[in-house]
N, C-alpha and C positions, 0 to 999 in steps of 0.2 A: 909828387910828395904825399907824405898818407895824412893822414885825418881821420881823428879818432869819429870811432863808427859801432853803432850797436843792431849791424846789419847780423854778424851771428845769432844775436839772441831772437830777435825777429822770425828768422830761419828756422830753429831750432824751437821755435814758442810755435812756428805755423804746421812745420812735418808732424812732431813726433805725436800730436793728438790726432792728425790725419791717419798716420800708418797704425794708432792703436784702436783707432773707431773700423777702419778698411777690415781688418779678417772679420769679425761681428757682422760688419754689412753685407757680405762677400758671402759670409754663410746662410743668410738670412734669402740673398737670391739664389743658393745654390739649392737650399732644403725647399723651393714655393718652387724652381722654375724646374730643375733636375728630378727632388725625390715626390715631392707630393702632386706633378707638373702641371702646376695651375699659379698664374700669376694676376693677384686682384690689383684693383685699380690702387690701391693704397702702396703694391709694390710698385709699380709703374712711375709714382710719385716719387717715393723714395730711391730711384734710384736715378731722377732727373735732380731731385736735391743733393746727390752724391757727386753725382758728375758736380755742380755747381760747387761744391765742396772741393772739390778736385781743382776745379778754377781759381779757388781765392788762395789752395795752397799753392800755386802754379804761381798766381799774379803778385806773391811775395816773396818771390824771386827777381821780380823783377822789380818794387815797389824799392826794395836795397837796394837795386843796380842804377836807379836815377835818382835816389837822395833820402829815402826814409831809415833812418837811423844815424841823420847825420846831419850836424850844428847845421841850419840853415845859409849861413855864410860860407858854409863851404862845399857848396851845390853848385857845380857848374852853371852858369846861366843856358847853356846851348842844352840843357838836360832837364831843366825847369819844367818847360811842357809836357815830357813823358812823365814825368813824375807825379805831374797833379793828372793825366789821362791814367796813370796807373789805380790812383786813388781813387778816381771816380768809380770804373772799374770793379775795385774791391767793392764798393759800397753797395753798388746793386749786386752785386754776386750774393754778398752777405744777406742783404734782404731777403734775397729772392731763392737762396737754400734757408736759411731758418726757416721761414713760414712755410714753404711745401713739405717740410721736414715734421712741424707741429699738425699738419691737416693731412697729412699722410698717419699721424697718431692716433688724429680722433677719426682718421674712418678705422684702424682698426677697433678701433673702441666703441664704436659703432657696431662692429659685426660681432664683438666678444660678448660686451654689456647691453646693445644696441634693443632688448627684448622691453625694458621696463620704459613706460613715457614719458616719465622728468629726464632721464638719463638720455632717449634721443634730444629732445626737447634741447638739453644742455650741450649733446655734443654737435646738435646741426649748426646749432645757434652760433657754438665757438666758433667752428666750420667757416660760417659767413662771414664772423667778424677779421677772421684770420684771412681768408681771399680779397675782402675788400681795402681791408688795410692793404695789404702786398700789393694789391694795384694801386690803390691808390700813391702808395709810400715811393714805390718804385716810377711810377709818375712825375710825382716832383720831383726826384731822385735826376732824372733825365731831363725834365726840362727847367732848373732850378733858371739855369740861363737863356738869355734871347739874345743873342742866338747861344745855339750852344757849343761852341766853341770857344765860348770866353770862357766857361769852365776851366780848362786849361791855356789861354792864350792869355796871358797876362799881357801883352804886351795893345792888346786890343782898348782902342779908346771909346767905342760905339757899344750903344748894348747896354744892360743893365743883366742884374742876379740879387736873386730874392734871398733872405738871411737863411740860413742852415738850422736854428732854431726851434723852429714850428715841428717842422719834419723831425729832428732827432725827437723833441719831448713828446712828439704824438705814439713813434716808433716803440719808444722804452715805455713808456707808462702802460699801452695795451701788449706790447709784448712778455711784462714783467707778471700783471695782472695775469695774463690765460696760463704765463705758467705755473704759477702759484695755486691759480682752479685745477688744472689737469693733477697738476701733482697728488694736492690733496683729495682731488676724486678719485684717483687710481690707488692713490692710501687706503680710503674708505672701502673701495671696492676690492682689495685684497686682504682686506681685515676680515671681511665679511664671511670669504670663501671657507666651507670648512676644510682645511685640514691639519697638520699636526703640529705643534709649536713651533717645532723647529723650520718645517716646512715656511710658514708664516713669515719667521722672522726673515728669511733668506731670500721670501719675494718681496719682502718691506724693506730690507736692505738694497732690494735691485733698484727698485721703485724711490728711495732714496737717493743714488747714484742723481738724479736729474736734479735734486737741488743743488748740484755744481753748475747745472746751467742758469740756473737766477743767481747765485756768486757769482761767474763769470760775465753775465747781464747787468749786472750791478755795478761791478768795478769798470767794468768798459763806461758803462753810463758815466757813472762820477769822474773818468780819469776825460773825456770827450766831453762832457757842462765843462770842466777846467781851461781845455782851449775854446771855445764857442767864447768865454769871459776873457780871454788871455792868450790870444795866438802867438804871441811871441817864441820865434824857435821851437815849433810845435812840431818839426820833423825830427827832433830830438828830444824834445820833453814826454810825445806820446807815442815812444815805439813800441808800448807794450798793449795798445789798443787792438792793433794788431793780431797778437798775441791772445788777448782775454775773446777776444769775435771766433779766432780759432779754437779756442777751450768751448768757447758757449757753443757754436756749428755741431763739432764732432761728438760732441758729449751726447746733444741732441739725437744728431744720430744712431750715435751706440747705443742710448736708451731704447731710441724706438725701432729699433731692429732686433735688441736680443729677447726679445719674448719668442719671436718665430724660429730660433734658429732648433730648436728641442728637436724635430725628424736629423738634424745631422751630425746632432750630439749623438743621438740612440744610433746611428747607424758609425759612427768611429768607438764612440766607447759607451757601449749598452750598461754595462756593468752601473754608470754613475747613474743610471736612471732606473734600474732594477730588470730582470729579465726579462726578454719579448713574448709576448704569446704570440702562438699562429696566428692569432688573427689580427694581427698587427700590418701584417703584406698587404692586406686587399685595400679597394680602394675606398669599403665602406663598412664602418660597423656597424653590427645588430645588436640590441639587449630587450631581453625580455624580462615580465615584470609583471606578475599574478596581484591581481589587488584592485582598489577600486578606486587608485590613481586615477587623478581626472587630466587629460589631454593639454590644458591650458599649463599645469603648472610645471608637463615636463615641455613643452613649447617656450616655455621661460629659460634652458637653457642657451639656446642658440638658434637663429632662423633656419640653419641652412642644416635643417632637420625634418624630417616627415612620421608622422603619428598617425596611428593603425589603431583601432582598437573591436576586438574580437568578443562580444558576451557568450560564454559558455556555459549549460546548464546540466544538473546531471540528468537520468533517465526519469524521475521523477518529477523533472518541471521547478525543484528547488535548487537551495544554494547558485545562486545567479554566480561565475564570476569571471571578472572582466579580465580581457588578455594584453597589453600593450606590447606594440610592437614599435621601438624608434629605429629608425634609419639616421643614421650621421653621416653626413658629408665629409671627403677623409677632410679638406683644408678645415672646413669650419671645429672638427674635431682638434685636430691639432692646436688651433690659435686656445679653443679652451683648455688643453690641457696642456699647454705652455704654464699657467698658470695654477696646475693640479698638480700634485705629488706623483700619482699615480692614474692609470687605468682601470676605471672601474668592471671587473670579472664579471663575465654576463652569468643570472644568473635563471636557475630550469627549475621549475617546480613539475614534479612528476604526478600530485594530483590534480592537474590541469589535463 
């Protein structure tokens, strides 16, 4: 006997966002590990987050198998326990994946924009709040019931469970505020970059995709809030909360991974970014500039560079010229250049 089911919509809504994000995420890993041969802490964190997102995607097949997308009256009694187990796992993996993605994003911003003290304070504070909230909410979800098995065992007469609402509203509000703060921060930073208008519009559009994360979180939050106040036939009415969770997780992954795929794009389609100079093949790049530029001004580009200055004078001891040599680490260079329209060409001064 067949029953009405929204399982196909749930599966499509989970698998499509994941497979849209996958090429971008894998391109980032390839760019880092194979082309640049460097894997930073934020890359490892993003890898862990991506694995958790894969777990959410696979788990959606199990939730539909055991009852998600059906009317509660149509769920067989013998599968109800398995149904609640899959929902339990889904909630933990969602919280872990979305939090780790945002932590990875903050660490990447620290490497690119973290030369100014106010920016460092903001990013470290945001990262600390993310980590603390993630740990607290995961523990809250794990130990919501005592004993834990009461989460899925509806026949258990002993024990007790705390309400879902405190954990949900804490997660929802903090996550939403952090999302908006990071989007505004990145938008301001991109707007301040020295680039032609067309390039700035492209970069702002890329950052703008992140607002879809906010939209998905809002819709998901509204739908879950409705269930908390009226849980009648929740397995049927809230089938789309799983879909919006998948959209939120995978769009966040895509937006975090996208800025670091430039090395692979250069390798596969260099014409999209302009002809490559021969200096691109080395592990480091060196730029020379004459004049009175102070080293502190150059250090604001990125932490992963060294600055050496030499003062030169002519035979009469006059007209002192300062030569500044900047050596940029390849991985840091590509992080910065992912936000720039092209690589600056070396400047040579024959009079020096």
